[in-house]
SESE-542966 format. One record per residue (C-alpha): x, y, z; residue number from 1; residue in one letter. Coordinates in steps of 0.2 Angstrom, whole numbers, padded with zeros to 4 digits. Example, Ala and Ser with C-alpha at 12.3 -4.5 7.8 and 13.67 -1.06 7.14 Angstrom:
REM SESE-542966
- 0062,-0022,0039,1,A
- 0068,-0005,0036,2,S
This chain:
REM SESE-542966
- 0462,0340,0580,1,X
- 0446,0340,0590,2,X
- 0431,0344,0579,3,X
- 0414,0350,0583,4,X
- 0398,0349,0572,5,X
- 0388,0366,0569,6,X
- 0375,0371,0558,7,X
- 0377,0387,0547,8,X
- 0362,0393,0537,9,X
- 0355,0376,0538,10,X
- 0370,0367,0532,11,X
- 0378,0355,0545,12,X
- 0397,0356,0545,13,X
- 0412,0350,0555,14,X
- 0425,0362,0560,15,X
- 0440,0363,0572,16,X
- 0435,0367,0590,17,X
- 0446,0382,0590,18,X
- 0438,0390,0576,19,X
- 0428,0406,0576,20,X
- 0411,0407,0568,21,X
- 0419,0418,0554,22,X
- 0432,0405,0551,23,X
- 0420,0391,0551,24,X
- 0408,0400,0539,25,X
- 0422,0404,0527,26,X
- 0428,0386,0527,27,X
- 0412,0381,0519,28,X
- 0411,0395,0507,29,X
- 0399,0407,0517,30,X
- 0405,0425,0515,31,X
- 0403,0436,0530,32,X
- 0408,0454,0527,33,X
- 0421,0462,0538,34,X
- 0430,0478,0541,35,X
- 0441,0478,0557,36,X
- 0445,0460,0554,37,X
- 0461,0455,0545,38,X
- 0467,0437,0543,39,X
- 0485,0441,0548,40,X
- 0480,0451,0564,41,X
- 0473,0448,0581,42,X
- 0453,0449,0579,43,X
- 0445,0463,0589,44,X
- 0427,0463,0585,45,X
- 0426,0482,0585,46,X
- 0417,0486,0569,47,X
- 0402,0474,0571,48,X
- 0400,0472,0552,49,X
- 0402,0454,0554,50,X
- 0387,0451,0565,51,X
- 0377,0435,0564,52,X
- 0363,0426,0573,53,X
- 0367,0412,0585,54,X
- 0353,0402,0592,55,X
- 0352,0405,0611,56,X
- 0362,0421,0611,57,X
- 0354,0437,0618,58,X
- 0359,0448,0603,59,X
- 0368,0447,0587,60,X
- 0387,0442,0589,61,X
- 0403,0447,0581,62,X
- 0408,0432,0571,63,X
- 0426,0436,0570,64,X
- 0428,0434,0589,65,X
- 0414,0422,0593,66,X
- 0420,0404,0596,67,X
- 0411,0389,0589,68,X
- 0404,0375,0601,69,X
- 0396,0358,0598,70,X
- 0378,0359,0591,71,X
- 0379,0378,0588,72,X
- 0366,0385,0575,73,X
- 0371,0400,0565,74,X
- 0362,0411,0553,75,X
- 0372,0424,0543,76,X
- 0358,0431,0531,77,X
- 0343,0436,0541,78,X
- 0333,0452,0539,79,X
- 0340,0458,0556,80,X
- 0358,0453,0551,81,X
- 0357,0463,0535,82,X
- 0349,0478,0543,83,X
- 0362,0478,0557,84,X
- 0377,0477,0545,85,X
- 0369,0491,0534,86,X
- 0366,0502,0548,87,X
- 0384,0501,0554,88,X
- 0391,0505,0537,89,X
- 0378,0519,0535,90,X
- 0384,0527,0551,91,X
- 0402,0525,0546,92,X
- 0398,0534,0529,93,X
- 0388,0548,0538,94,X
- 0405,0556,0544,95,X
- 0416,0549,0531,96,X
- 0423,0562,0517,97,X
- 0413,0560,0501,98,X
- 0429,0560,0491,99,X
- 0428,0543,0483,100,X
- 0431,0548,0465,101,X
- 0447,0558,0470,102,X
- 0453,0546,0483,103,X
- 0469,0536,0480,104,X
- 0460,0520,0486,105,X
- 0445,0523,0474,106,X
- 0439,0506,0468,107,X
- 0451,0497,0480,108,X
- 0443,0503,0496,109,X
- 0435,0490,0507,110,X
- 0422,0503,0514,111,X
- 0417,0508,0497,112,X
- 0415,0490,0491,113,X
- 0405,0485,0507,114,X
- 0393,0500,0504,115,X
- 0390,0494,0486,116,X
- 0388,0475,0492,117,X
- 0376,0480,0505,118,X
- 0365,0490,0492,119,X
- 0368,0507,0501,120,X
- 0362,0520,0489,121,X
- 0359,0535,0501,122,X
- 0365,0539,0518,123,X
- 0350,0542,0530,124,X
- 0360,0550,0543,125,X
- 0368,0567,0544,126,X
- 0384,0566,0554,127,X
- 0396,0579,0559,128,X
- 0412,0578,0549,129,X
- 0430,0576,0556,130,X
- 0442,0590,0552,131,X
- 0459,0583,0556,132,X
- 0475,0590,0547,133,X
- 0485,0579,0535,134,X
- 0500,0571,0542,135,X
- 0511,0573,0527,136,X
- 0528,0579,0535,137,X
- 0538,0564,0530,138,X
- 0544,0558,0513,139,X
- 0535,0541,0513,140,X
- 0517,0541,0520,141,X
- 0502,0552,0521,142,X
- 0489,0550,0535,143,X
- 0472,0557,0533,144,X
- 0462,0554,0550,145,X
- 0446,0561,0541,146,X
- 0445,0544,0532,147,X
- 0449,0533,0547,148,X
- 0435,0522,0552,149,X
- 0444,0517,0569,150,X
- 0446,0498,0564,151,X
- 0463,0498,0573,152,X
- 0471,0487,0560,153,X
- 0486,0499,0558,154,X
- 0489,0499,0577,155,X
- 0489,0480,0577,156,X
- 0500,0479,0562,157,X
- 0513,0491,0569,158,X
- 0513,0482,0586,159,X
- 0510,0464,0582,160,X
- 0519,0462,0565,161,X
- 0532,0475,0567,162,X
- 0534,0477,0586,163,X
- 0537,0496,0583,164,X
- 0521,0502,0592,165,X
- 0519,0519,0584,166,X
- 0500,0520,0584,167,X
- 0487,0520,0598,168,X
- 0469,0526,0601,169,X
- 0467,0543,0609,170,X
- 0452,0552,0616,171,X
- 0434,0545,0617,172,X
- 0418,0545,0607,173,X
- 0417,0555,0592,174,X
- 0434,0563,0596,175,X
- 0443,0546,0595,176,X
- 0458,0545,0584,177,X
- 0472,0534,0579,178,X
- 0488,0544,0582,179,X
- 0507,0542,0586,180,X
- 0513,0547,0603,181,X
- 0507,0565,0609,182,X
- 0498,0567,0592,183,X
- 0514,0571,0583,184,X
- 0518,0567,0565,185,X
- 0526,0551,0559,186,X
- 0542,0561,0555,187,X
- 0543,0566,0573,188,X
- 0541,0549,0581,189,X
- 0550,0532,0579,190,X
- 0542,0527,0563,191,X
- 0552,0516,0551,192,X
- 0541,0521,0536,193,X
- 0539,0503,0532,194,X
- 0521,0506,0526,195,X
- 0514,0490,0533,196,X
- 0500,0501,0541,197,X
- 0495,0507,0523,198,X
- 0495,0489,0517,199,X
- 0481,0484,0530,200,X
- 0471,0500,0530,201,X
- 0454,0497,0523,202,X
- 0452,0515,0517,203,X
- 0463,0529,0511,204,X
- 0467,0534,0529,205,X
- 0485,0529,0526,206,X
- 0493,0529,0509,207,X
- 0510,0531,0501,208,X
- 0516,0549,0497,209,X
- 0512,0551,0478,210,X
- 0526,0556,0468,211,X
- 0519,0553,0451,212,X
- 0516,0571,0447,213,X
- 0534,0575,0449,214,X
- 0539,0560,0438,215,X
- 0526,0565,0424,216,X
- 0534,0583,0424,217,X
- 0552,0576,0422,218,X
- 0546,0564,0408,219,X
- 0539,0579,0399,220,X
- 0554,0590,0400,221,X
- 0565,0588,0384,222,X
- 0580,0594,0393,223,X
- 0580,0579,0405,224,X
- 0587,0562,0402,225,X
- 0575,0551,0413,226,X
- 0581,0534,0418,227,X
- 0572,0521,0428,228,X
- 0577,0506,0439,229,X
- 0564,0492,0444,230,X
- 0567,0482,0460,231,X
- 0566,0463,0459,232,X
- 0549,0461,0468,233,X
- 0540,0473,0457,234,X
- 0540,0461,0442,235,X
- 0530,0448,0452,236,X
- 0517,0461,0459,237,X
- 0514,0474,0447,238,X
- 0502,0463,0438,239,X
- 0490,0463,0453,240,X
- 0489,0482,0452,241,X
- 0482,0479,0434,242,X
- 0470,0465,0437,243,X
- 0481,0450,0435,244,X
- 0483,0435,0447,245,X
- 0495,0436,0462,246,X
- 0512,0429,0457,247,X
- 0510,0434,0438,248,X
- 0528,0437,0431,249,X
- 0527,0453,0421,250,X
- 0545,0458,0418,251,X
- 0545,0461,0400,252,X
- 0528,0470,0400,253,X
- 0533,0481,0414,254,X
- 0549,0486,0404,255,X
- 0538,0490,0388,256,X
- 0526,0500,0398,257,X
- 0540,0510,0406,258,X
- 0546,0514,0388,259,X
- 0528,0519,0383,260,X
- 0528,0531,0398,261,X
- 0543,0540,0391,262,X
- 0558,0534,0401,263,X
- 0574,0536,0391,264,X
- 0582,0521,0398,265,X
- 0574,0506,0408,266,X
- 0587,0497,0419,267,X
- 0586,0483,0432,268,X
- 0589,0485,0451,269,X
- 0595,0467,0450,270,X
- 0611,0473,0442,271,X
- 0616,0482,0458,272,X
- 0609,0468,0468,273,X
- 0622,0458,0460,274,X
- 0635,0472,0463,275,X
- 0629,0472,0482,276,X
- 0633,0454,0483,277,X
- 0651,0457,0477,278,X
- 0653,0472,0489,279,X
- 0644,0464,0504,280,X
- 0651,0447,0502,281,X
- 0669,0453,0501,282,X
- 0665,0464,0517,283,X
- 0659,0449,0526,284,X
- 0674,0439,0521,285,X
- 0685,0453,0527,286,X
- 0677,0453,0544,287,X
- 0677,0435,0545,288,X
- 0696,0433,0541,289,X
- 0702,0448,0550,290,X
- 0692,0449,0566,291,X
- 0679,0462,0561,292,X
- 0662,0464,0570,293,X
- 0652,0449,0569,294,X
- 0638,0444,0566,295,X
- 0637,0456,0551,296,X
- 0619,0461,0546,297,X
- 0613,0465,0529,298,X
- 0608,0484,0525,299,X
- 0597,0482,0510,300,X
- 0581,0486,0519,301,X
- 0579,0504,0523,302,X
- 0564,0501,0535,303,X
- 0576,0489,0545,304,X
- 0590,0502,0544,305,X
- 0579,0515,0552,306,X
- 0574,0502,0565,307,X
- 0591,0498,0571,308,X
- 0596,0517,0570,309,X
- 0581,0521,0581,310,X
- 0580,0507,0593,311,X
- 0597,0499,0594,312,X
- 0610,0512,0589,313,X
- 0623,0503,0600,314,X
- 0623,0488,0588,315,X
- 0626,0499,0572,316,X
- 0644,0492,0570,317,X
- 0636,0475,0565,318,X
- 0627,0483,0550,319,X
- 0635,0481,0533,320,X
- 0642,0497,0526,321,X
- 0635,0492,0509,322,X
- 0622,0504,0502,323,X
- 0606,0496,0496,324,X
- 0604,0491,0478,325,X
- 0593,0506,0475,326,X
- 0606,0518,0481,327,X
- 0621,0509,0473,328,X
- 0611,0511,0457,329,X
- 0608,0529,0459,330,X
- 0626,0533,0463,331,X
- 0632,0524,0447,332,X
- 0618,0532,0436,333,X
- 0625,0549,0439,334,X
- 0644,0544,0438,335,X
- 0648,0528,0428,336,X
- 0632,0528,0417,337,X
- 0634,0547,0414,338,X
- 0652,0545,0409,339,X
- 0649,0531,0397,340,X
- 0633,0539,0389,341,X
- 0642,0556,0388,342,X
- 0628,0565,0398,343,X
- 0630,0578,0411,344,X
- 0624,0571,0427,345,X
- 0614,0587,0431,346,X
- 0603,0583,0416,347,X
- 0599,0565,0422,348,X
- 0583,0562,0432,349,X
- 0585,0545,0441,350,X
- 0568,0536,0446,351,X
- 0566,0520,0455,352,X
- 0551,0508,0455,353,X
- 0551,0500,0472,354,X
- 0540,0488,0483,355,X
- 0544,0499,0498,356,X
- 0538,0515,0505,357,X
- 0554,0517,0516,358,X
- 0564,0518,0500,359,X
- 0556,0536,0498,360,X
- 0564,0541,0514,361,X
- 0580,0532,0510,362,X
- 0583,0542,0494,363,X
- 0582,0559,0503,364,X
- 0595,0554,0516,365,X
- 0610,0566,0517,366,X
- 0622,0551,0515,367,X
- 0614,0547,0498,368,X
- 0623,0561,0487,369,X
- 0639,0552,0483,370,X
- 0637,0557,0465,371,X
- 0637,0575,0470,372,X
- 0619,0576,0467,373,X
- 0604,0567,0475,374,X
- 0608,0550,0468,375,X
- 0590,0544,0467,376,X
- 0578,0559,0463,377,X
- 0561,0550,0464,378,X
- 0555,0533,0471,379,X
- 0538,0526,0465,380,X
- 0530,0512,0473,381,X
- 0523,0497,0463,382,X
- 0506,0504,0467,383,X
- 0511,0521,0459,384,X
- 0517,0514,0444,385,X
- 0501,0504,0442,386,X
- 0492,0521,0442,387,X
- 0503,0529,0430,388,X
- 0501,0514,0417,389,X
- 0482,0516,0419,390,X
- 0483,0535,0417,391,X
- 0492,0533,0401,392,X
- 0479,0521,0394,393,X
- 0492,0507,0391,394,X
- 0484,0490,0387,395,X
- 0495,0481,0399,396,X
- 0488,0464,0395,397,X
- 0491,0466,0377,398,X
- 0508,0475,0377,399,X
- 0522,0465,0369,400,X
- 0537,0461,0381,401,X
- 0553,0470,0379,402,X
- 0571,0469,0386,403,X
- 0580,0480,0399,404,X
- 0593,0492,0392,405,X
- 0612,0487,0394,406,X
- 0623,0488,0403,407,X
- 0613,0492,0419,408,X
- 0599,0480,0414,409,X
- 0610,0465,0414,410,X
- 0607,0454,0429,411,X
- 0607,0436,0436,412,X
- 0595,0425,0446,413,X
- 0604,0429,0461,414,X
- 0599,0447,0459,415,X
- 0581,0443,0457,416,X
- 0579,0433,0473,417,X
- 0583,0448,0483,418,X
- 0564,0451,0482,419,X
- 0560,0436,0494,420,X
- 0565,0434,0512,421,X
- 0581,0423,0512,422,X
- 0586,0429,0495,423,X
- 0600,0440,0499,424,X
- 0607,0427,0510,425,X
- 0606,0414,0497,426,X
- 0613,0425,0484,427,X
- 0628,0429,0495,428,X
- 0631,0411,0499,429,X
- 0632,0407,0480,430,X
- 0646,0419,0478,431,X
- 0655,0418,0495,432,X
- 0656,0399,0494,433,X
- 0664,0400,0476,434,X
- 0676,0414,0481,435,X
- 0682,0405,0496,436,X
- 0684,0388,0488,437,X
- 0689,0393,0471,438,X
- 0677,0379,0465,439,X
- 0660,0379,0456,440,X
- 0646,0374,0468,441,X
- 0638,0357,0464,442,X
- 0622,0365,0469,443,X
- 0617,0383,0471,444,X
- 0600,0380,0479,445,X
- 0601,0385,0498,446,X
- 0584,0380,0502,447,X
- 0587,0380,0521,448,X
- 0586,0400,0521,449,X
- 0570,0400,0510,450,X
- 0552,0401,0516,451,X
- 0540,0411,0527,452,X
- 0546,0405,0544,453,X
- 0549,0421,0554,454,X
- 0567,0417,0559,455,X
- 0577,0404,0549,456,X
- 0594,0397,0554,457,X
- 0607,0386,0545,458,X
- 0625,0381,0546,459,X
- 0633,0381,0528,460,X
- 0649,0373,0525,461,X
- 0660,0385,0515,462,X
- 0677,0376,0512,463,X
- 0684,0372,0529,464,X
- 0673,0385,0537,465,X
- 0656,0381,0545,466,X
- 0646,0397,0542,467,X
- 0631,0400,0554,468,X
- 0618,0411,0546,469,X
- 0601,0417,0551,470,X
- 0587,0426,0541,471,X
- 0573,0436,0549,472,X
- 0558,0445,0541,473,X
- 0547,0458,0550,474,X
- 0554,0470,0563,475,X
- 0547,0460,0577,476,X
- 0558,0446,0572,477,X
- 0572,0458,0569,478,X
- 0570,0464,0588,479,X
- 0572,0446,0593,480,X
- 0589,0444,0584,481,X
- 0595,0460,0591,482,X
- 0591,0456,0609,483,X
- 0601,0439,0606,484,X
- 0616,0449,0600,485,X
- 0614,0461,0615,486,X
- 0614,0446,0627,487,X
- 0629,0438,0619,488,X
- 0618,0423,0613,489,X
- 0620,0426,0594,490,X
- 0634,0415,0588,491,X
- 0630,0418,0570,492,X
- 0642,0425,0557,493,X
- 0630,0433,0545,494,X
- 0611,0438,0547,495,X
- 0599,0444,0534,496,X
- 0585,0456,0540,497,X
- 0570,0462,0530,498,X
- 0558,0474,0537,499,X
- 0542,0467,0529,500,X
- 0533,0451,0530,501,X
- 0540,0439,0516,502,X
- 0553,0452,0512,503,X
- 0551,0464,0498,504,X
- 0537,0454,0490,505,X
- 0527,0460,0505,506,X
- 0533,0478,0505,507,X
- 0522,0492,0511,508,X
- 0521,0499,0493,509,X
- 0515,0483,0484,510,X
- 0497,0481,0478,511,X
- 0486,0478,0493,512,X
- 0479,0460,0492,513,X
- 0467,0450,0502,514,X
- 0470,0435,0492,515,X
- 0475,0420,0503,516,X
- 0493,0415,0501,517,X
- 0497,0430,0490,518,X
- 0515,0432,0498,519,X
- 0519,0414,0494,520,X
- 0513,0416,0476,521,X
- 0524,0430,0474,522,X
- 0539,0421,0482,523,X
- 0536,0406,0470,524,X
- 0536,0418,0455,525,X
- 0553,0426,0461,526,X
- 0561,0408,0462,527,X
- 0554,0404,0445,528,X
- 0562,0420,0438,529,X
- 0579,0414,0446,530,X
- 0577,0396,0438,531,X
- 0574,0404,0421,532,X
- 0589,0415,0422,533,X
- 0604,0411,0410,534,X
- 0616,0416,0424,535,X
- 0612,0413,0442,536,X
- 0627,0419,0452,537,X
- 0631,0437,0455,538,X
- 0650,0435,0451,539,X
- 0645,0428,0434,540,X
- 0637,0444,0428,541,X
- 0647,0451,0413,542,X
- 0642,0469,0416,543,X
- 0647,0469,0434,544,X
- 0664,0461,0429,545,X
- 0666,0475,0416,546,X
- 0662,0488,0429,547,X
- 0676,0482,0440,548,X
- 0688,0479,0426,549,X
- 0686,0496,0418,550,X
- 0680,0508,0432,551,X
- 0678,0502,0450,552,X
- 0694,0491,0449,553,X
- 0690,0480,0464,554,X
- 0677,0476,0478,555,X
- 0680,0487,0493,556,X
- 0692,0498,0483,557,X
- 0693,0517,0484,558,X
- 0680,0521,0472,559,X
- 0668,0508,0478,560,X
- 0670,0514,0496,561,X
- 0665,0532,0490,562,X
- 0650,0527,0479,563,X
- 0644,0511,0486,564,X
- 0646,0511,0505,565,X
- 0641,0522,0519,566,X
- 0640,0523,0538,567,X
- 0623,0524,0547,568,X
- 0620,0534,0563,569,X
- 0608,0535,0577,570,X
- 0591,0543,0574,571,X
- 0584,0554,0588,572,X
- 0565,0553,0587,573,X
- 0553,0548,0601,574,X
């Protein structure tokens, strides 16, 4: 790699020739503040907060887009630089709502932090205030354009990472806004509700719809039996919302905190992740052996399901009919669990803790009422649970670990790896290989489907079969896979698709992180949970075996078909 020598604040350093000034500065520990810049998105240089002095330049330059060159001299902390940054932020604050104390992003807002770091204690400018209505017509996300600072991150995340292109700039000058097509609400356009826009928004302009008040009300109602399920990825991310390092495994503490909040039973979505493998795995074998539609594609990720319904409805026959683990769990809680516990299903409130904003929309789909009621009543994101724990005054760091309740809290390592991209595929292979061969695998580690590469491919020997599989994460990569299927170029048997970067660990409802490598840290923790599990194959789960022996009878059976499977349909939004 070709290197150049530059001077930053009097310090001579060597950096790659392809670096920007911002990248060069950060590589040697010099922090330059940013707002529109995001390390995972294309830099734009729009906000001008990152300006620096470069010797010979006619004016201050935006360091996030300014390239280095041999002999360059940069100063990042001169009076002119500090004054320019301060003025930019003061102008942003002049027409920003002064609602910090009641804002969902309070104490986790980049604009708020920057104002504090720059020593802004009063706003010298009196700007006109924006007065846009809230976009809150969907179950997943709330957009408040009055808090938007026009950084464009949501536009770039939606187009570059997800390839969905919901957002764009409209109008000019003070009237500039970020809007979906024709200024419509997210529920009226082809939004998948994945929430990646909320994950990159530096302020409270895009947040998840807050359902904590409804859950608090249910918990305080003595006539209701309130149960909760926790998704695999929440146990390696909740700690971040409560001040711990990325990748902290907090399973037992999370269970204890949920009991302290007042939930009557604390269950694990990993149980129905194991169940999903039995249903989806057998569905795959049925298609493989009897000429069904191939490649079969997983259906666990509701953002992905929305995407194929909106953009590629002609390919819906490729989608597995298995419901997601969340929805399988909801259906079982108000049937199987209600029957075993002797509780009327109408008195059960089913809550899920999910890393995903799209799960909120999934729960209210018309198809998700197999129990005769809405199967999952409320979906809380990992961020929402973090807020409830803080509101309750729980000492999360000091709380003693507790175990999930049986039987729907018994799970395997195969269930927990659903939280990482490639995890559903690996869990399925662990079971399908043993079902086909009737023999125990010498090794259950399918490392070829792991990792953060956007699209992964592998050929896995399963008995006499050579099963070709693929794994994709982000909707932009999902589009690549679907285009290959349309062109007749996809000779895969089985494809896993997750809507979010890294899979569920990078879901739109996870704690917002700017820590370098936070997704990999969460993934490493997921596989650590798997390694530490007493059981690591879904078909070895004793509670799932009992469920089949005593109630469901068999995978793909009549009762399974009614409760655990569904059919998806085209969505008609622009």
